[in-house]
C-alpha positions in Angstrom: 86.2 77.5 95.1 85.1 80.8 96.3 83.4 82.6 93.5 83.2 86.1 95.6 83.3 87.5 99.0 80.5 90.2 99.1 79.9 93.1 101.7 76.0 93.9 102.3 74.8 95.3 105.3 71.7 93.4 104.6 73.1 90.2 104.0 71.0 88.0 102.2 68.1 89.4 100.1 66.3 89.4 96.9 69.0 91.2 94.7 71.8 89.1 96.6 70.2 86.0 96.5 68.9 86.0 92.9 71.2 88.4 90.8 74.6 87.6 92.3 73.9 83.7 93.1 73.0 83.3 89.5 75.8 85.7 88.0 78.0 83.9 90.0 76.8 80.2 89.2 77.2 79.8 93.0 75.6 76.7 94.4 76.4 77.4 98.2 76.0 80.8 99.9 78.1 81.2 103.2 76.5 83.9 105.4 79.9 84.7 107.8 78.3 86.9 110.7 78.5 86.7 114.4 75.1 88.6 114.9 73.2 86.0 112.8 74.4 83.0 115.0 72.7 84.5 117.9 69.5 85.7 116.3 67.0 82.9 115.4 64.6 85.5 113.5 67.7 86.4 111.1 68.3 82.8 110.7 65.0 82.0 109.6 64.7 84.9 107.3 68.0 84.0 105.6 66.8 80.4 105.3 63.5 81.9 103.5 65.6 83.9 101.2 67.9 81.5 99.7 66.9 80.4 96.1 65.9 76.9 95.8 68.7 74.4 94.7 71.2 76.4 96.4 72.9 75.5 99.7 72.9 77.8 102.7 75.5 77.7 105.4 75.6 80.2 108.4 78.7 80.4 110.6 80.3 83.1 112.7 83.4 84.8 111.4 86.1 82.5 113.0 84.2 79.3 112.0 83.9 80.5 108.6 87.5 81.3 108.1 88.4 77.7 109.5 86.0 76.3 107.2 87.4 78.0 104.2 91.0 77.2 105.2 90.3 73.6 105.7 89.2 72.9 102.6 85.8 71.7 103.2 84.5 74.4 100.9 86.1 73.6 98.0 83.7 71.6 96.4 81.2 74.0 96.2 81.2 77.2 94.0 81.0 79.5 97.3 79.4 82.8 97.4 80.4 84.3 101.0 78.4 87.2 102.1 79.6 89.5 105.2 77.9 92.3 106.8 80.9 94.8 107.2 84.1 96.0 105.3 85.5 94.8 108.7 84.6 91.5 108.3 85.4 91.3 104.8 88.9 92.5 105.4 89.5 89.9 108.5 88.5 87.1 106.1 90.5 88.3 103.4 93.7 88.6 105.5 93.0 85.3 107.0 92.0 83.3 103.6 94.4 83.3 100.8 91.8 82.1 98.7 89.9 85.5 98.9 90.8 87.4 95.8 87.8 89.6 94.9 85.6 91.4 97.5 82.5 93.3 96.2 81.2 96.0 98.1 77.3 96.3 97.6 75.9 98.1 100.6 77.2 99.6 103.8 75.2 102.0 105.8 76.4 105.3 106.8 78.6 105.5 109.5 79.5 108.4 112.1 83.2 109.9 110.8 82.5 107.9 107.8 83.5 108.7 104.1 81.3 108.0 101.3 82.7 105.9 98.6 79.6 105.3 96.5 76.0 106.4 96.7 75.5 103.0 98.8 79.1 102.5 100.4 80.4 104.3 103.6 83.6 103.4 105.4 85.5 104.7 108.4 89.4 105.4 108.1 90.0 102.1 109.8 88.2 100.4 107.1 89.9 102.2 104.2 93.1 101.3 105.8 92.1 97.7 105.9 91.0 97.7 102.2 94.2 99.3 101.2 96.1 96.3 103.2 94.1 93.8 101.3 94.5 95.7 97.8 98.3 95.5 98.3 98.1 91.8 98.8 96.6 91.5 95.4 93.0 91.3 96.2 90.6 93.0 93.8 88.0 95.3 95.8 85.1 96.8 93.4 81.9 98.3 94.4 78.5 97.4 92.4 75.0 96.7 93.5 73.9 94.3 91.2 76.3 92.2 88.5 75.3 94.5 85.8 76.1 97.9 87.5 79.4 99.6 86.2 82.5 98.6 88.2 84.0 101.0 90.8 87.7 100.2 91.4 88.0 100.9 95.1 91.9 101.1 94.6 91.4 104.0 92.4 89.3 105.9 94.6 91.2 105.4 98.0 
């Protein structure tokens, strides 16, 4: 069962690995990212960052979507992490199981709009978020679980 789909340009790091994983009760983290699969150093860093007792799986986006839709991930309390809003929208549009997207940190982008202190999005990403929100997916912004929730639907 998917606990959460999170957007964080840093992917797996202390705040995500420990605060979010513990808060969600996740027993498996899926890093869905094309770039990580091509970078051995990033893969090693991700492996070192995971909490003990939690399974870590790294797949490209298409394989992640396939795994989620096949049901092979259903036995886990799954925490999915992607690098960008675009990737989150792609997964949410392809996987009906995604009911909640949390946006944590997205780097400043050229021609982007700042939604919060830590989140920048392009017009295309805003349109993608509107589509998934219209399909009933909750989208919020929070760095850590204890932060106040910013409802993205209200600020778009």
